[in-house]
Structure formats: C-alpha cells, structure tokens
C-alpha positions in Angstrom: 77.0 68.7 -159.7 73.7 68.4 -161.6 73.8 69.1 -165.4 70.8 70.6 -167.1 70.4 69.8 -170.9 68.3 72.0 -172.6 66.7 70.9 -176.0 65.5 73.6 -179.1 62.1 72.5 -180.0 61.8 73.5 -183.1 58.4 75.8 -183.9 55.3 74.3 -185.1 54.6 74.8 -188.9 51.6 77.1 -189.6 49.5 74.6 -191.6 47.0 75.9 -194.0 44.0 75.0 -191.2 45.8 76.9 -188.4 46.0 79.9 -191.0 42.0 79.7 -191.3 41.5 79.2 -187.5 43.7 82.6 -186.8 41.5 84.5 -189.6 38.3 83.1 -188.3 39.2 84.1 -184.6 40.9 87.3 -185.4 39.4 90.4 -183.9 37.3 92.8 -185.9 38.5 96.1 -186.7 36.2 99.0 -185.5 36.4 102.0 -188.5 35.1 105.3 -188.9 32.8 104.2 -191.9 31.6 101.3 -189.9 30.6 103.6 -187.0 29.2 105.8 -189.7 27.1 103.1 -190.9 26.0 102.3 -187.6 24.8 105.6 -186.7 22.9 106.2 -189.9 21.2 102.9 -189.4 20.4 104.1 -185.9 19.3 107.5 -186.8 16.7 105.8 -189.5 15.4 103.5 -186.8 14.6 106.5 -184.7 12.9 108.6 -187.2 11.0 105.8 -188.5 9.6 105.2 -184.8 9.0 108.8 -184.3 7.7 109.2 -187.9 3.6 108.5 -187.2 3.8 109.9 -183.2 2.2 113.3 -184.1 5.4 115.3 -182.6 5.0 113.0 -179.2 1.4 113.5 -178.4 0.5 110.0 -179.4 3.6 108.4 -177.7 2.8 110.5 -174.5 -0.2 108.3 -174.4 1.5 105.3 -175.2 4.2 103.9 -172.6 5.5 101.2 -174.6 6.1 103.1 -177.8 7.6 105.8 -175.7 10.0 103.5 -174.2 10.9 101.9 -177.7 11.8 105.6 -178.8 13.9 106.2 -175.8 15.7 103.1 -176.5 16.7 104.1 -179.7 17.6 107.5 -178.7 20.0 105.8 -175.9 21.5 103.6 -178.5 22.3 106.7 -181.0 23.5 108.6 -178.0 26.0 105.6 -177.4 27.2 105.9 -180.7 27.7 109.6 -180.5 29.5 109.7 -177.4 32.8 111.5 -177.2 31.6 114.1 -180.4 31.5 117.6 -180.3 28.0 118.9 -180.6 28.5 122.3 -179.2 30.4 124.2 -182.2 29.2 126.3 -185.1 27.2 123.1 -186.2 24.8 123.5 -183.5 24.0 126.8 -185.1 20.3 126.5 -186.8 16.9 126.9 -187.1 15.6 123.3 -185.6 12.1 122.0 -186.2 10.6 119.6 -183.7 10.1 116.4 -184.7 9.3 114.8 -181.4 9.7 115.2 -177.7 8.6 114.1 -174.0 8.5 118.0 -172.8 4.6 118.1 -171.4 4.3 122.1 -171.9 5.1 122.1 -175.4 3.0 119.1 -176.3 0.2 120.6 -174.3 0.6 123.9 -176.4 0.2 121.9 -179.6 -2.5 120.0 -178.5 -4.7 122.6 -177.2 -4.1 125.1 -179.7 -7.5 124.4 -181.3 -9.1 125.6 -178.3 -8.0 129.3 -179.1 -9.3 129.0 -182.6 -5.7 128.5 -184.2 -3.4 125.4 -184.8 0.2 125.0 -183.9 2.7 125.5 -186.8 6.5 124.4 -186.6 7.8 124.0 -183.0 11.6 125.5 -183.4 14.7 125.7 -181.5 16.7 128.8 -183.0 20.4 128.8 -182.0 23.5 131.0 -182.6 26.6 129.4 -180.7 28.6 132.7 -181.9 26.0 135.5 -180.6 25.3 132.9 -177.5 21.7 133.1 -178.2 18.7 130.6 -178.4 14.9 131.0 -179.2 12.3 128.6 -178.4 9.4 129.2 -180.7 6.2 128.1 -181.2 4.2 129.5 -184.5 0.8 129.9 -184.8 0.0 130.3 -188.9 -0.4 132.6 -190.7 0.6 135.5 -188.0 1.0 134.3 -184.4 3.9 133.3 -182.7 5.2 132.6 -178.9 8.7 132.6 -178.4 11.1 132.7 -175.4 14.7 134.5 -175.7 17.4 132.7 -173.9 21.2 133.1 -173.4 23.4 130.3 -173.6 26.7 129.2 -172.8 28.9 126.4 -173.8 29.7 124.4 -170.8 31.3 121.2 -172.6 31.4 119.0 -176.0 27.7 118.5 -175.6 26.3 120.5 -172.9 24.9 123.9 -173.2 23.8 125.7 -170.3 20.6 128.4 -171.0 19.3 131.3 -169.2 15.8 132.9 -170.1 15.7 136.5 -170.5 12.5 137.5 -172.0 9.2 136.1 -173.7 6.7 137.3 -176.3 3.3 136.4 -177.6 2.8 138.1 -180.7 0.0 138.4 -183.6 -0.1 140.4 -186.7 -0.7 143.7 -185.1 -0.1 143.3 -181.6 2.4 141.9 -178.9 2.6 140.9 -175.0 5.9 140.8 -173.5 6.1 138.4 -170.6 8.4 137.9 -168.2 11.5 135.2 -167.9 11.1 132.1 -166.1 13.9 130.0 -165.7 17.3 128.5 -166.5 18.8 124.9 -167.3 20.9 123.1 -169.6 20.7 120.5 -172.6 23.2 118.1 -174.0 22.9 117.3 -177.9 24.0 113.6 -177.3 23.8 113.1 -181.6 24.1 115.6 -184.0 24.6 115.7 -187.8 23.6 117.4 -191.0 20.1 116.4 -190.8 19.0 115.9 -187.2 20.0 116.7 -183.4 19.0 114.5 -180.7 19.2 116.4 -177.0 18.4 115.2 -173.4 17.5 118.0 -170.8 18.2 118.8 -167.1 14.6 117.4 -166.6 15.2 114.3 -168.1 12.8 115.0 -171.1 14.0 114.0 -174.7 14.1 115.9 -177.9 14.3 115.0 -181.4 14.6 117.9 -184.3 15.6 118.5 -187.9 17.2 121.3 -189.7 14.4 123.6 -190.8 14.3 124.6 -194.7 14.4 128.0 -193.6 15.8 130.3 -191.3 13.3 131.8 -188.5 14.0 135.3 -187.5 12.1 137.8 -185.0 
C-alpha cells in the first residue's frame, strides 16, 4: 500500500514590501461623499458649457457644442441613476437655462417680431396637486402658459397630459385648446438645478427660480 506523506508548509511572512504592494493594489472604496463630489463637479461642468448659449439658441446652430452639452448631461445622468426625483423635491418654479426643444426656442427667438421680448421660461410643478404649468413670460404683462395634469410613473418619470392653454395680456385673455400628452424623466435633481429628458428626445436644464410663479 502506498503511503502519502504530507508536509505542512509555513505561511509566508508578510514583509514590509508585501504590505506596501497590498495597499497599492487594494480596490478604491466608493463613498457617498465621493459620488457627491463627482456630481458637483459634473454639474458645474454642464453649467459652464451652457452659460453662454442663450438658453439653447446658439448651440442649436452649433452641433459640436450641442454634442458636448448632451455628453455632459449624460454623464450627470449616470451619476444620478437610481435616485428619486419625483418626490416633493420636484415641486418648484423651475426656470429655463438650456434646452433642445425647438418650439420653445422658436418663441424665444421670434418674440421681437411681435414687438416684445421673451422673459423667463418656466415649468411650475406641484407634485401634491398633480399639476404642471409650462410658462413663457413676455414682460411686463404678457404670458403664455399651458396647464397639465401629471402622474408619477416611476422614481424619475412623470407622465403629463395637457388640459388647457392661455395667452394673456394686461387686459385680455385668449383661451386655447389642449394639444397633447407625454412624459419626461428628471435624470438629475438637487437644491439648485434639474436636468430632464422627454418623450421626444429633447433635453432640458432648469434652475430653481428665486420666486414662485402663479397664474
């Protein structure tokens, strides 16, 4: 019968060099603070890119700059993945900083042809009341706004349905019929800004206005 002899080998000693190598190759830990730092850096990068773009009018005619901005949005969205952006933090008067939405940009650009200038472009959202108003102001007294009902669909998606529209001056008002429905996803939201994508593939960057708009 064959005999098997086992020898116990002593464990290798951890030398100072080994310990240094282990420290060198240890996997980095991802912390909440590091994600927050990355988000703030990515947010500031995006805000810098759009700061001179006249709410999107300039980048509409500059494909390279538009692509850079969308890339920055996608990077910020990746950092915001899994976060909840449809709770009460969504309720606010949001002011347009930049968009790819052609209809809004057309009105902003062509307003001088009607003897006026477009003021703030707003989204006024109230989650508790399930309401959304899209607003374009024409100071000092003009305003065009579209009323919508909203429904929370997921952690980041909101469905909406237009219910009515109004073009209003200082002493007059013209009601207009509602014209559609859709959804948008707030892919990033904090105390300062919100970044959204919608059903048509348009992008929106807004900040919290220093006032609350009311009809």
